[in-house]
C-alpha positions in Angstrom: 18.7 15.0 -23.2 22.4 15.8 -23.4 24.1 18.4 -25.6 27.7 19.6 -25.9 28.5 22.7 -27.9 32.0 23.6 -29.1 33.6 26.7 -30.6 31.1 29.1 -29.2 32.0 32.8 -29.5 33.3 34.9 -26.7 35.3 38.2 -26.4 37.7 38.3 -23.5 39.1 41.7 -22.7 42.8 41.7 -23.3 45.6 44.1 -22.6 44.5 44.4 -19.1 46.3 46.5 -16.5 48.8 44.6 -14.3 47.3 44.2 -10.9 50.5 45.6 -9.2 52.0 48.1 -11.5 48.9 49.3 -13.3 50.7 49.1 -16.6 49.4 47.4 -19.7 51.3 44.7 -21.6 51.1 46.7 -24.8 51.8 50.3 -23.9 49.9 53.0 -25.7 46.8 50.9 -26.1 43.8 50.6 -23.8 42.0 47.3 -23.1 40.2 45.8 -26.1 38.0 42.8 -26.8 39.5 39.9 -28.8 36.7 38.0 -30.5 37.3 34.3 -30.8 35.4 31.0 -30.8 36.8 29.0 -27.9 33.9 28.8 -25.5 32.0 25.6 -25.0 28.9 24.5 -23.1 27.2 21.4 -21.7 23.5 21.0 -21.4 21.9 18.0 -19.7 18.2 17.7 -18.8 15.4 15.4 -17.8 12.2 16.3 -19.7 8.9 14.8 -18.9 5.4 15.5 -20.1 1.8 14.3 -19.8 -1.0 15.1 -22.2 -4.8 14.5 -22.0 -6.6 15.1 -25.3 -10.0 16.6 -25.3 -12.6 14.3 -23.7 -15.4 14.9 -21.3 -15.0 18.6 -22.1 -11.4 18.7 -20.7 -7.9 18.8 -22.2 -4.6 19.6 -20.5 -0.8 19.3 -20.9 1.7 19.1 -18.0 5.5 19.3 -18.5 8.5 19.3 -16.2 12.2 19.8 -17.0 15.2 19.4 -14.7 18.3 20.9 -16.4 22.0 21.8 -16.0 23.7 24.2 -18.4 27.4 25.1 -17.8 29.9 27.1 -19.8 33.0 29.3 -19.5 31.2 32.5 -20.6 27.7 33.0 -21.9 27.6 29.6 -23.6 25.5 30.7 -26.7 26.0 32.2 -30.1 25.9 35.8 -28.8 28.9 37.7 -30.2 29.6 39.7 -27.0 30.5 38.8 -23.5 27.8 40.9 -21.9 29.7 41.2 -18.6 30.8 37.5 -18.6 34.5 38.3 -18.4 36.9 36.0 -16.7 38.8 37.3 -13.7 42.0 35.6 -14.8 42.6 34.8 -18.5 45.3 32.4 -17.4 42.8 30.4 -15.4 39.6 30.0 -17.5 38.7 26.8 -15.6 37.8 28.9 -12.6 35.3 30.8 -14.7 33.3 27.7 -15.6 29.8 27.8 -14.1 26.1 28.2 -14.9 25.3 30.1 -18.0 23.0 33.2 -18.3 20.2 30.8 -19.2 20.6 28.2 -16.5 17.3 27.2 -15.0 17.3 24.1 -12.8 13.5 23.4 -12.6 10.7 24.4 -14.9 7.1 23.2 -14.5 4.4 24.3 -16.9 0.8 23.2 -17.4 -2.2 24.4 -19.5 -5.8 23.4 -19.6 -9.0 24.0 -21.5 -12.4 23.1 -20.0 -15.7 23.4 -21.9 -18.1 24.4 -19.2 -21.1 22.1 -19.3 -23.9 24.6 -18.5 -26.0 23.5 -21.5 -25.7 19.8 -20.6 -26.6 20.3 -17.0 -29.9 22.1 -17.8 -30.9 19.5 -20.3 -32.7 22.1 -22.4 -32.7 21.8 -26.2 -34.2 25.2 -26.9 -32.4 27.6 -29.2 -32.3 30.3 -26.5 -30.8 28.0 -23.9 -28.1 26.8 -26.3 -27.3 30.4 -27.2 -27.1 31.5 -23.6 -25.6 28.5 -21.9 -23.6 26.8 -24.6 -20.1 27.8 -25.8 -18.6 28.7 -22.4 -14.9 27.8 -22.1 -12.4 28.3 -19.2 -8.7 27.9 -19.8 -5.5 28.6 -18.0 -1.7 28.4 -17.9 0.4 27.7 -14.8 4.1 28.3 -14.8 6.7 27.8 -12.0 10.4 27.8 -12.3 13.6 28.2 -10.2 15.6 31.4 -10.5 18.3 32.4 -12.9 22.0 32.5 -12.0 23.3 35.9 -10.7 26.5 37.6 -11.9 27.8 39.0 -8.6 30.6 41.4 -9.4 33.0 44.0 -7.9 33.8 47.2 -9.7 37.6 47.5 -10.3 40.1 48.2 -13.0 40.3 44.4 -13.5 37.6 43.1 -15.9 35.3 40.5 -14.5 36.2 41.1 -10.9 34.2 39.1 -8.3 34.2 39.5 -4.5 35.0 36.9 -1.9 32.4 34.6 -0.4 33.2 34.4 3.4 30.6 31.9 4.6 27.0 31.8 5.8 23.8 31.9 3.8 24.3 33.8 0.6 20.6 34.4 0.4 18.7 36.4 3.0 15.4 37.0 1.3 13.9 39.4 3.9 11.6 42.0 2.4 13.4 43.6 -0.6 16.8 42.3 0.6 17.4 39.1 -1.3 21.2 38.6 -1.0 23.0 38.6 2.4 25.7 41.3 2.3 27.4 39.7 5.3 28.2 36.6 3.3 30.4 38.5 0.8 33.4 40.7 1.1 35.1 43.0 -1.3 38.6 42.1 -2.4 41.1 44.9 -1.6 42.1 47.2 -4.4 45.7 48.0 -5.3 46.3 51.7 -4.7 48.3 52.0 -7.9 46.4 49.9 -10.5 42.9 50.3 -8.8 42.4 46.6 -9.7 41.7 43.9 -7.1 44.9 42.6 -5.7 43.8 39.0 -6.6 40.8 37.3 -8.1 37.9 36.8 -5.7 37.0 33.3 -4.5 33.3 33.5 -5.5 32.6 31.3 -8.4 31.1 32.5 -11.7 27.3 32.7 -11.3 27.2 30.2 -8.4 24.4 32.1 -6.6 20.8 31.9 -8.0 18.0 34.4 -8.0 14.5 33.8 -6.7 12.1 31.3 -8.3 8.7 32.5 -9.4 5.2 31.2 -10.3 2.4 32.7 -12.3 -1.2 31.8 -13.3 -3.0 33.2 -16.4 -6.7 32.5 -16.7 -9.3 33.1 -19.5 -13.0 32.9 -19.8 -14.7 33.0 -23.1 -18.2 32.6 -24.6 -19.1 31.9 -28.2 -22.6 32.9 -29.4 -23.6 31.0 -32.5 -26.3 33.0 -34.3 -26.1 30.9 -37.5 -23.8 28.3 -38.9 -21.6 31.1 -40.5 -22.1 34.0 -38.0 -20.9 33.8 -34.4 -19.5 36.2 -31.8 -16.8 35.3 -29.3 -16.3 37.4 -26.2 -13.3 36.8 -24.0 -11.7 37.9 -20.8 -8.0 37.3 -20.2 -6.3 37.7 -16.8 -2.6 37.7 -16.8 -1.1 37.0 -13.3 -4.7 36.3 -12.4 -4.0 36.1 -8.6 -1.9 39.3 -8.6 1.0 37.4 -7.1 4.1 39.4 -6.6 7.2 37.9 -8.2 10.2 40.1 -7.3 12.9 40.4 -10.0 16.2 42.1 -10.9 18.6 41.8 -8.0 21.4 44.4 -7.7 24.5 42.2 -8.0 27.3 44.8 -7.8 28.8 44.5 -4.3 30.0 48.1 -4.4 26.4 49.4 -4.7 24.6 50.6 -1.6 21.6 48.6 -2.8 23.6 45.4 -3.2 21.4 42.3 -3.0 18.1 44.2 -3.2 15.2 43.7 -5.6 14.5 46.6 -8.0 11.4 45.4 -9.9 8.7 42.8 -10.1 7.4 40.7 -13.0 4.3 42.8 -13.1 0.8 43.0 -11.5 -2.5 41.6 -12.8 -3.6 42.7 -16.2 -7.2 42.1 -17.4 -7.9 42.2 -21.1 -11.4 42.1 -22.7 -12.0 41.5 -26.4 -14.7 40.4 -28.8 -14.5 38.9 -32.3 -17.2 38.6 -34.8 -16.9 35.8 -37.4 -19.0 35.7 -40.5 
């Protein structure tokens, strides 16, 4: 699949301070955002899927997507930049890179299995059917690569990024995901407090960690009559209690630069019952 979007909105900050003098082009006014529709994006993907319809008590779907999504800013219909400012408004080409929604690999599968307890016993009694029939196991498995990270440097110049000085950008040791030694702050001008030049790090060229998750469910339907039945169900979200770290600190001036701050959540078990009549 290939898609090209034109005239997407973005809001570059204009009337920025001069990097040397600290003065603004229009004196007496602070920086302001100029809303316009000059952003564009390209989306290309390979999408595959496999489906098995219910037979022999089993049904499942499997899907995989490889994708690339590039733009100059956010690359969507959102009205605001959301921190996606260009370092240099006279060189927007250098700001082209992965969008906020860039995900290279996505794999998803789901399945439903009617547990054959009643068939295995071979019993046709009403009690056996009530106790052993109607069992169902299901699940969802999701795995995907990480989102792009907006690595920034605080300064008077909007959209400032640091320099990449070589080595592995990703350390991934304990809670430290990014490697601070691979980046260096651009010096600030003592007058303007802006970086003396744009950093050489590309826009969103470093990616966060991938993650995977399994949700499982077990349910039992008790059919008392043709019209009256009771379904009891147990749902386990993140069934294996796998830790997926999230939210990397991307501001290089922070003491916690490159560290994880949260996870995607621990296991949650939910029990419910529904009576139909």
